[in-house]
C-alpha positions as CSV (number, residue, x, y, z in Angstrom):
1,M,0.0,0.0,0.0
2,P,1.5,3.4,-1.0
3,E,2.5,5.9,1.7
4,P,0.4,9.1,1.8
5,F,3.2,11.2,0.4
6,E,3.5,8.8,-2.6
7,T,-0.2,9.3,-3.3
8,G,0.3,13.0,-3.1
9,L,3.2,12.8,-5.5
10,G,1.4,10.4,-7.8
11,H,4.4,8.1,-7.8
12,V,4.8,4.8,-5.9
13,F,8.4,3.8,-5.6
14,C,9.4,0.3,-6.8
15,D,12.9,0.8,-5.3
16,R,12.0,1.1,-1.6
17,A,15.7,1.6,-0.7
18,L,15.9,4.6,-3.0
19,C,12.7,5.9,-1.4
20,A,14.1,5.4,2.1
21,Q,17.3,7.2,1.1
22,A,15.3,10.2,-0.2
23,L,13.6,10.5,3.2
24,T,16.8,10.3,5.2
25,H,18.6,13.5,6.4
26,R,22.3,13.3,7.0
27,S,21.7,13.8,10.8
28,R,20.2,10.3,10.7
29,G,23.2,8.7,9.1
30,A,24.1,7.2,5.7
31,P,22.9,6.7,3.1
32,H,21.4,10.1,3.2
33,N,19.6,12.2,0.7
34,E,22.0,15.1,-0.2
35,R,22.9,13.8,-3.6
36,L,19.2,13.2,-4.4
37,E,18.4,16.7,-3.2
38,F,21.0,18.1,-5.5
39,L,19.3,16.4,-8.5
40,G,15.8,17.2,-7.3
41,D,16.6,20.8,-7.0
42,A,17.6,20.9,-10.6
43,V,14.5,18.9,-11.7
44,L,12.2,21.2,-9.7
45,G,13.7,24.4,-11.2
46,W,13.4,23.0,-14.7
47,A,9.8,21.8,-14.2
48,V,8.7,25.1,-12.7
49,A,10.4,27.1,-15.4
50,E,8.9,25.0,-18.1
51,G,5.5,25.3,-16.5
52,L,5.7,29.0,-16.3
53,Y,7.0,29.4,-19.8
54,R,4.2,27.3,-21.2
55,R,1.4,29.0,-19.3
56,F,2.4,32.6,-19.4
57,G,3.5,33.4,-22.9
58,D,3.3,37.2,-22.5
59,W,5.6,37.4,-19.4
60,D,9.1,38.8,-19.6
61,E,12.1,37.1,-18.1
62,G,12.0,39.2,-14.9
63,R,8.4,38.2,-14.1
64,L,9.1,34.6,-14.9
65,T,12.2,34.6,-12.6
66,R,10.3,36.2,-9.7
67,A,7.5,33.6,-10.0
68,R,9.9,30.7,-10.2
69,A,11.8,32.0,-7.1
70,R,8.5,32.1,-5.1
71,L,7.3,28.7,-6.2
72,V,10.6,26.9,-5.4
73,S,11.1,28.8,-2.1
74,Q,11.6,26.9,1.2
75,P,8.2,28.0,2.6
76,V,6.3,26.9,-0.4
77,L,8.1,23.5,-0.6
78,A,7.6,22.9,3.2
79,E,4.0,23.7,2.8
80,L,3.6,21.3,-0.1
81,A,5.5,18.6,1.9
82,R,3.0,19.0,4.8
83,E,0.0,18.8,2.4
84,I,1.1,15.4,1.2
85,G,1.9,14.0,4.7
86,L,5.6,14.0,4.2
87,E,6.3,15.3,7.7
88,A,5.4,11.9,9.3
89,A,7.8,10.1,7.1
90,L,10.9,12.2,7.7
91,Q,14.0,10.4,8.9
92,A,16.2,12.9,10.8
93,G,17.9,13.3,14.1
94,M,15.8,14.5,17.1
95,G,17.9,17.7,17.2
96,V,16.7,18.6,13.7
97,L,13.1,17.5,14.2
98,S,12.7,19.4,17.4
99,D,13.9,22.7,15.9
100,P,11.1,24.4,13.9
101,T,13.4,26.3,11.6
102,A,15.5,23.2,10.9
103,R,12.4,21.1,10.4
104,E,11.1,23.5,7.8
105,R,14.4,23.4,6.0
106,V,14.5,19.6,6.1
107,L,10.9,19.3,4.9
108,A,11.7,21.4,1.8
109,S,15.0,19.5,1.1
110,T,13.4,16.1,1.5
111,L,10.7,17.0,-1.0
112,E,13.4,18.0,-3.5
113,A,15.2,14.7,-2.8
114,L,12.0,12.8,-3.6
115,F,11.8,14.6,-6.9
116,G,15.4,13.5,-7.5
117,A,14.6,9.9,-6.6
118,I,11.6,9.9,-9.0
119,A,13.9,11.1,-11.8
120,C,16.4,8.3,-11.0
121,E,13.7,5.6,-10.9
122,A,11.3,6.8,-13.7
123,G,12.9,9.6,-15.6
124,A,12.7,13.4,-15.7
125,E,9.2,13.4,-17.2
126,A,7.8,11.5,-14.2
127,A,9.5,13.9,-11.9
128,R,8.1,16.8,-13.8
129,A,4.6,15.3,-13.6
130,A,5.0,15.0,-9.8
131,V,5.9,18.7,-9.6
132,E,3.0,19.6,-11.8
133,R,0.6,17.6,-9.6
134,L,1.8,19.3,-6.4
135,L,1.6,22.8,-7.9
136,A,-1.9,22.2,-9.5
137,Q,-3.6,24.5,-7.1
138,R,-0.9,27.2,-7.2
139,W,-0.7,27.8,-10.9
140,P,-3.9,29.9,-10.9
141,V,-2.5,32.3,-8.3
142,V,1.1,32.4,-9.6
143,E,0.5,35.8,-11.2
144,R,0.0,37.3,-7.8
145,L,3.2,35.6,-6.5
146,A,5.2,37.0,-9.4
147,D,4.0,40.6,-8.7
148,Q,3.7,40.8,-4.9
149,K,6.5,41.0,-2.4
150,D,6.1,39.2,0.9
151,P,4.3,41.1,3.7
152,K,7.4,41.7,5.8
153,T,9.2,43.3,2.9
154,R,6.2,45.4,1.9
155,L,5.7,46.6,5.5
156,Q,9.4,47.5,5.9
157,E,9.4,49.4,2.5
158,L,6.3,51.2,3.5
159,L,7.8,52.4,6.8
160,Q,11.1,53.3,5.1
161,G,9.2,55.4,2.6
162,A,7.5,57.3,5.5
163,G,10.9,57.8,7.3
164,L,10.0,55.4,10.1
165,P,12.2,52.7,11.7
166,P,11.5,49.0,10.8
167,P,8.7,47.2,12.7
168,E,9.5,45.2,15.9
169,Y,8.7,41.5,16.0
170,V,8.3,39.8,19.4
171,L,7.6,36.1,20.0
172,Q,4.5,35.8,22.3
173,S,4.2,32.1,22.5
174,A,5.3,28.7,21.1
175,A,3.2,25.7,21.7
176,G,2.6,22.2,20.6
177,P,4.8,19.1,20.0
178,G,7.9,19.4,17.8
179,H,6.2,18.3,14.6
180,R,3.2,20.6,15.1
181,R,4.6,23.7,16.7
182,S,2.5,26.9,16.6
183,F,4.1,30.3,17.0
184,R,2.4,33.6,17.9
185,V,4.3,36.8,17.1
186,H,3.5,40.4,17.9
187,C,4.3,43.0,15.2
188,E,4.5,46.6,16.3
189,V,5.3,50.0,14.9
190,P,5.7,52.1,18.1
191,A,5.9,55.5,16.3
192,R,2.4,55.0,15.0
193,G,0.9,52.9,17.7
194,W,0.2,50.1,15.3
195,A,0.3,46.5,16.5
196,E,-1.1,43.2,15.3
197,E,-0.4,39.5,15.9
198,G,0.1,36.5,13.6
199,T,0.5,32.8,14.0
200,G,2.3,30.2,12.0
201,S,4.2,26.9,12.1
202,S,7.5,28.7,12.3
203,M,8.7,32.0,13.5
204,R,9.2,33.3,10.0
205,L,5.6,32.3,9.0
206,A,4.2,33.9,12.1
207,E,6.1,37.1,11.4
208,Q,4.8,37.2,7.9
209,A,1.2,36.6,9.2
210,A,1.6,39.5,11.7
211,A,3.0,41.8,9.0
212,A,0.1,40.9,6.7
213,A,-2.4,41.6,9.5
214,L,-0.9,45.0,10.2
215,L,-0.9,45.9,6.5
216,D,-4.6,45.0,6.3
217,R,-5.3,47.1,9.3
218,I,-3.7,50.2,7.8
219,G,-5.2,49.7,4.4
220,H,-2.2,48.3,2.5
221,G,-3.2,44.7,2.4
């Protein structure tokens, strides 16, 4: 019976040893997935570039490049990995798994390693199909990704333009087990008396959520 992440990828591995290697971070020992990650990173970049080129014939190179950078970013890959249940299959040391930032990074790199493993087992076209499958719900909103900067950047640029110092981010709480941590962050602009909070599965995501909430509050969402 296929693992949940295999169903999500649309590929069931025949070579279970190759699959196990793709899931294994170097903190867990050898054979680990760094070489497969190297290959998968290249496969992912090509698949996303080809998908953008085919779908958006009127975009210039700059817009294509920005969209590709957002789609292959660590936050998006970690989110995709969680959506297919990859988190439960990770093979990594407890020090890595218990650290939210490291866990986010490992989730993203393991997904890349799986793309590399699919390419090794079934060829580049099969790996491209897996990428396409995972991104199916994101292609329709990719135009916004290409044009819009992330909330933290937008907020900082807005404040700089008004001659104000950057916002302050303060961690309010961190709760839940290592694999399901939830962070709450307070974002404040003291000079204006603006403050909002945001939550996320990592500090970075919680900061982004808080910045987005503050932008919405002041009418720049």
